[in-house]
N, C-alpha and C positions, 0 to 999 in steps of 0.2 A: 652292541654296547655304545651308549651315547658318550659325548665328550666329558661329561661330569664323571661318569663311571670309569672312563679311562684314566682321568686325573686322580680319582681316589685309588685305583689299582696301582698306578705308578707311584703315588705317594706312599702307599702301604709297603710296596716292595723296597723302595729306596730307604724308607724309615727302618724297616726290619734289618736290612743289610748294614745300615749305618750304626744302629744300636749294637749289633753283633761286633762290628769293627771297632767303634770308638769306646763304647761302654763295656765291651767284653774283652776283646783281644788286647786293647791298650790299657786295661785296668787290671792291675795285679794287687792281690791282697797284701796289705801292710807295705805298700810302696808309696814313696813320696813323689809327687808329680812336679817335675822341674818347670821353670819358666819357658824353656824352649819347647818342651812337650806340650805345655798348655797353649802356646802360640800356634803350634801345628794343629792341635785339636780345634782351637777357635777358628782358624782359617778353614779347616775341614767343614765345620758346621755352617759357616758363612757361605762357603762355596756351594754347598748343597742347597741352602736357602735361595741363593741367587740363580742356581741352575734350575730350580723349580719355578722361579719367576720367568725364566726364558721359556720353559716348557709351557707354562700357562699362557704366555704371550702367543705362541703358535697354536696352542690347542683351544684356548677359550677367548682369545682376542686381547686387544690392548687394554680395554677398560678393566677387565678382571685381573689382569697381570699387575696393573698399577694399584688397584685396590689391595691386592696381596702384598705388594712391596710396601705400601703405606702402613698397613697393619703390622707387618713384620718389623719395620723400623721402629714403630711406636712401642711394640712389645719388647723389642731388644733394648731400647733406651730405658724403659721402666725396669728392666731386669737388673740394672746396675743398683737400684735401690734394694732389690732382693739381696744382692751380694753383700751390701753393707750390713744388713741384718743377719745374714748367714755367718759373717765374721763374728758378730756379737754372740751368736748362739754357740759356735765352736769354742770361743774364748771363755764364756760363762761356765760351760760344762767341762772345760779343760780336756778336750778331746785331743789325743796324741795326733800329730800331723800325719803319721803313716796311715791313719784310718780315714782321713779326709775324703780320699777318692771314692772308696767303697760306700761310705755313708752318704755322700752327695749323690752317687749313682742311684742308690735305693730311694732316697728321699725325692729325687727329681722324677723318677719313674712313677712313684706314688702320687706326686703332684700332678703329673700328666693325667692319670686316671681320674683324680678329683676334678681337674680342669675340664675334662671331657664331660663329666656329669654336670658341672656348673654351666658350661656353654650350652649343653643340650637343654637344660632347664630354661636358659635365657632365650633360646630359639623358639621353644614352645610358647613362652610368654609373649614374645614379640609377634609370633604368627597369630595368636589368639587376641591379643590386646595391643594393637599397633601404637596406641597412645602411650604405652610404657616407654617408648623411645624418648618421648619428651621428658619423662621422669628421669631417665638415664642422663639426658642432656643437662637438666637442672643439677643433678648429682655431680656431674663432671665439672660444671662451672663452680659449684661450691667447693669441691675437692681441690680444683686447680687454684682457686683463690687462697684457700687454707694452706696448700703446699707452697705457694709462692712466698708467703710471708713467714712460714716456719721452715720450709725447704729441707728439714731433716726430720725423719720419723724416729722419734725416740722410743726405745724399747726397754721396759723394765721386765726382764725375763723372770724374775722371782714372782712377779705379779701376773705373768702371762696366763690367761684363763685356761688354755689347753694344758699347760704344765701343771697348774693347780688341780685341774680335773683328773689328770693322770695320777698325780700324787695321792688323790683321795681314793681312787678305785683300784690302783695297782701297787704292789710292794716294789718300791724303787730303791736302788742303791747308787751312790755317787761313783762307783767303780765302772770302768769301761769294759771289764771282762775280756780284755784282749781282743776286742772287736766283736764279741758275741752280744746277742740281744738279751739273753737270760743267763743268770749265774746262780749257782747253788751255794748258799752260805749257811753253815750249821744246819744242814738238812732242809732248808727252806729256799724256794726259788724266788729270785728277785729279778726285776727288769733293770738292765744297765742304763748308763747314761747314753750309750750308743743308740739304744732303742728310742729313748726320749728325744734325742736330737733328730733322728729320722722323722719322727712324727711332727716335730716342731718345724722342720724344713718344709714338709709338705703342706702343713696348715698355714704357715707363714706365706707361702706362695699363693694360696687361695685368698688370703687376706689382701694381698696386693692385687689379685685378680678382680677384686671388687671394683677397683678403678679401671684396670686395663680392659677387661672384657666389655663393659658398657661402651668404652671408647671405640672398640673395634666395631660395634654395632653402628656407631656414628660414621664409620667409613664404608661399611658394606653389610648387607644382610645375607650374603652368600655363605651357606654352611661350609662349603669346601674351603673358602678363603679364611673364614674365622677359625676353623679347626687347624688348618695347616700352618697359618702364621703363628698361632699360639704355640703349637707343638714344636716347631722349628726354633722359636725364640727360647722356650723353656729348656729344650735339650742342649742348647748352647751355653746354658747357665754354668754347668759344671766346669768346663774349660775356662770360661770367663772368670770364674771365682779364683782359680789358680793364677790367671794372668793379671788380674787387677787387684787382688787382695792387698797388695802393698801400695797400690796407687789410687785406690778408690776415693780416698780423702782429697785427692788433688782436683777432682771434678766438683768443686764447691758450688759452681753455678749451674750444674746440670739439672739439679732439682727444680730450679726456677724455669729453665728451658722446657722441661717436661710439663711443668705447671701451666705454662703458656699454651702448650699443645693441647692439654686437657681442656682448658678454657675455650680454645678455638673450636675443638671438636664438639664440646657441649653447646656452644652458641650455634654451630652449624646444624646440630640436631634440632635445636629450638627454632631455628629459622624456617624449618619445614612447616611449622604451624601457619606461617603466612605465605607459603608456597615458594620460598627461596631455596634453591638446590644448587650448591656449588659443585663444579666438576671435580672428579677425583684428583686431577692433576694439581689443582690448587691445594688440596689437602696434603698431597705428597710434598709440594714445594714448601709449605708452612712447616711441616714436620722436619724436613731436611734442614731448613734455615735455623729453626729453633734449637735442634739437637747439636748441630755442628758449631753454631755460633756460641752456644753455652760451653761446649767442650773447649773451643778455641780461646774464649775469654777466660775460662778457668786456668788453662795452661799458661796463657800470657801473664795473667795476674800473679800466678805462682812464681813464674820466672822473674817478674819484676820485683817481687818481695825478696827473692833470693839475692838478686843483684844489690838491693839496698842493704841487706844484712851483710 
């Protein structure tokens, strides 16, 4: 078995055990996740992600490991946008807090399956039509510029196309059914708000992946790194939701920091047209500076505003 096969096997075993431990043993039906538990689970997923980085360093070398770390950090930062929308979805459908953990678990696992399909399609396209990378680059520059000046993704859930589609083809009820997906009312079966939220969580993640997955292709074309960085970042979403849901609004400048990263990655991809190829260490440095500078600036500004008031 070659190094890539060993890496896939190791990742698969670690992933399976981690899902059983975190999403299984630590997830109880109708249980509210505390801030402390969310912190432990977040640290658990971050530890696994960085442990895999160390494994790749020894198994595949420095370049591949740095590409993985760059991709993971970018996906991780973009996931905070997902959390903001997830909060809106739970609030809009008035889902009881005790069902958050289970709904997020199912929605995120479904999102991973959809992401794998989305990434696989992207890999096939890039392998057959290399020029599509430049299309991705232009898309990222446009998205980054748009995000920088609007920096908040507004969501009108009543007009969400997936929600409207579901309401047309399925009998829906506003009740949560005590956590069930289907409910019988007057002899007729209805799909509950829990079912709708699970579908919206998964499809919303794919909507955000339209930005993040092309950006990963700007860092690496390694299938292993693209898959693993995405899956680790998405699996950490659930614990990050509980950890940051009360504080996500404090990172007001993170959106602009991410926008600059997307613009940089897009320009980096477009620079390939004229033969300019930046080392992965430069990409990693830019991602780190933009993300942590945006977080620090957001926190300092918030502290300054509180001091004034």
